[in-house]
N, C-alpha and C positions, 0 to 999 in steps of 0.2 A: 721146813718146807712141807706143805700138805700134800699127802698122796691121795690122788683121785683114783678110786677103785671102780670096777665095772658094777659092783652093787650100788655104789653111790649114784653113778650115771643112770642106772636102771631106775632106781627110787625117785631120782629127781625128774626123770622123764615121765614116769607113771604119775607123779604128783601134778605135773604140768597138764598132762593128758586129762586127769580127772577134773582138774580145775576148769579147763576149757569145756569138757563135756558137761560139767554142772552148770556152767554159765550158759551154754547153748540150750541146755534142758530148762533152765529157769524162763529164758526168753520164748521157748516153744510153748511152755505152759502159759505164759501170759497171752500169747497169740490164740491158743486154743480156747481159753476162758474169757478173753476180752478184758481181764482185769489185772492190774499191776500189783495188787495186794491179794494174794491168795492164802497166806498165812501170816500171823502177827510178825514174825521175824523179817518179813519183806520190807516192812515200814512200821516199826513201833510207834512213831508219832502219828503217822497217817492212820493207822488202824484205830487210834483213839478218836480222831475226828470222824472217821467213817462210822464208828459205833454211835457217836453222839448224833450224827445227821440221821442215821437209821431210827433211832429212838424218837427224834423230833419229828421225822416224817410219819411214823406210826401214830403219835399223838396227834399230829396235824390231820391224818386220816380219820381218827375218831372223832375229832371236832367237826369235820366236814359231815360225817354221818349224823351227828347231833344236829347240826344246822339244817340238814336236809329234813330230819324228823321234826324239828320245831317249825320249819317252814310249812310243812304239810299240816301240822296241827293248827297253826295260825290261820292258814288259808281255809281249813275246814270251819274254824271258828267264825271267820268272816262270812262264809257262806250261810251258816246256820243263823247268824245274827241278821243277815239279810232277809232270810225266810221269816224269822220272828217279827221283824220290822213290817214286812208285808201283811202278816196277820193282824198285827195292831193297827195298821193303816185301815184295813178292811173293817176292823171293829169300830174304828172311828167313824167311818162312812155310815156303818149301820146305826150307830148311836145317833148321829146327826139326823138320819132318816127317821129314826123312831121318836125323835124329840120334837119333830116340827108340828105335831098336835093335829095333824089331819088323818092320821091312821086310826082305823077302828081296831078293836081288839083282835080280830082275826089276823089283821095285817101285822100287828105287834107280835102275836103269837109265832107268826112265820119268821119274822126278824129273829125272835128268841131262838128258834130252832137252829138258825144259822150261826147265832152267838154261841150256842152250846157246842156246835161242831168246831168253832174256832177255838174254844177252849181246849178240846181234846186235840186239835192240831197243835196248839202251843204246848201242851203237855208232852206231846211226842217229840217236839223239838227240844224241850227241856231235858228230855232223857235220850239225847242224841249220844251216839257212841262213835269213837275213832279208834280203829285197830282194837276193838273190844273194850275201850275204856270210856266211861261215861264222862264227857267233858265238862260238865257243870257240877261236879261233886268233889272238887279239890283233890286232896290226896287219897280220898276213898273212892277212886274211880272204879273199883270193882263192884260197887253197890249202886243200884238205880236210885237216883235222888228223889224222884217223884214216883214213889211206889205206893199203890192204893189197894185195899181189899175189894173184893168183888161183892156188890150189893145183892139184895134179895131178888132182884129181877135178872141177875146174871151178868150186869154190866158193872163196871168199875165205879166205886163210889169216890168221886173226885172232890167231894165237898171240902176236904181238908187241905187242898192244895195251896191256899194262902197261908197256911200254918207251917209249911215245911221249912226246915232249917238245913241248908246244905253244908257240906264241910268247907271250912274256909282255908285249908291248907294250900300251900303254893307248890306247883310243880316247876322245878328248876332245870333247865338244860344248860349244861356246860358247853359254850360255844368257843371258848378260847382259854388261854392260860389265866386262870383265876377269874374268868368271866362267866357269870352265870345269869341267865335270863328267865324270869317266871313267864310261862306261856299260857297258863290256864286262866279261866274266868269262872267264878262261882255262880251258882244259880241265883242266889239271893242278890248278887250284884246286878244280874241281867233282869230278872223278872220281879225282884222286889223281896224285901224281908218284912220287918215290922214297920211298915210304912203305909200311908194312905193310898199311895199309887201302886201298891203291889198288884201287878196285872191280873192275877188270878182273883184277888179280892174285888178288883174293878169288874171283872168278867161276872162274878157272882152278884154284884150289886146291879149291874146292867141287866142281867137275866132277871132277877127279882123284880126290878122296876118294870120291865117289859111285861112279865107275867101279871103285874098289879096294874098296869096301864099308867104308871107314873111318870109322865113325860118330863116333869120338872127334875126329877131325880136323874134322868138320863142326861139332861144338860149339865147337872152338877158334876157328873163323871167326866166329861170332856176335858176339864182341866187336869185330872189325874191321868187320862190317856195321854195327854200332851207332855206332862212332865216325865212320864215313863218313857216315852219315845225319845225325848231329849237325852235322858240318861243313857239309853241304849245306843244312841248315835255317838255319844261321847266315848262309850266303851269300844264301839266299832272303830272309831278314830284312833284310839289307843292300840287296838289290835293292828291297825294299818301302820302305825308308828313303829310298833315292834318288828313288823314284817320288813320295813324299810332298814331298820338297824340290822336285822338278820342278813339282809342282802348285802350290806356293806361288810359284815363279818365274813360272808361267803366269798366275796371279791378278795378280801385280805388273806383269807386262808389259801385261796387259789394262787395268789402272787407268792405267798410264803412257800407252798409246795414247789412251785417253779424254781425259786431261789435255792431251796434245800436240795432239790434234785440236782441242779447244776453244780452246787459245792460237792455233793456226793460223787458225782461224775468225775469232777476234776481230781478228786482224792483217790477214787478207786479205779476208774476206767483207764485202759492203756492206749497209747497212741499207736494205732495199727500200722500206719505207714513207717513210722520210725522203728517199730519192732521187726517189721519185715527186713528192713535194711540192716538192723543189727543182727538178725538171725542169720542173713546171708554172710555177713562178715565173720561172725563167729564160726559158722560151718566151714568156711574157707580156712580159718585159723586152725580149727581142729584137724581137718584134713591135711594141712601143711604140717602140723605137728606129727601126725602119724607117719607122714612121708619122710620127714627129716629124721625122726626117731629110728625108723627101719634101717636108715643108712648109718647112722652113728653107732648103734648097739649091735655088736657082733655076738653071734651065738655062744662062741667059746674061743680060747686062745688057739685050739687046734685049727679052727677055721682060719684064723689069721695066718698061721704057719703054712696051712695048705695054699 
């Protein structure tokens, strides 16, 4: 027959009191933090899912930042291409005006002055920067693509604009898991390279024809203007298509963020109403344990005898 001693009763009482106190403390910790997982031992399986959701949310946040940056870059490209298109449209109007054969040389010289200004404006557009990066020089975005020396008269010598070769490297933005999108356009794509409709070559030809009064040559350049405009419109349409795809990616990433956040909440967050109820029950159990224990355990045998 097992003999139950006072020490055994005391030890068992303390063990139960500690267990109840620890359970009550864990519940109160969840109430104060709002999380049911405060350390890995609370839920070893749950913490694995929690860490995975956190990693995926972090990656998703970076993708969203990349999408925002890519959208801004594409929007800026679209604006710049529109500006370039307006300049070339004005060039066409001036070329048609100069080719009608009714202008004297003074009028042609006046048209030529505006053509020269259009060339300067187009070069400014070709050297456009976004966030300190030249948008038309590929991966060498830290270098000005259309950079020219200063002539004897103190102005830039832009006579070699038609000979410029811009960098053809692509700038890729990662907008999803294993999804990369090139968002840049090279200067030679937009303004022309070794082609008859290189817009800077066309500008030089038109300017020379106006200075010499060769109206027939002006008419010959209209075809080059039209083909360059068509190419630029196709490039701008491609920019629009990329922008649409970016918007779809943005919506997808936003939906994914909501789903991951919901899964993370279900894994980590505690049920406040349930915890309040459990905390009250555990508090009552602990108080009852203290009360009953004080009646069961006597201080000593002498107290019993007395």
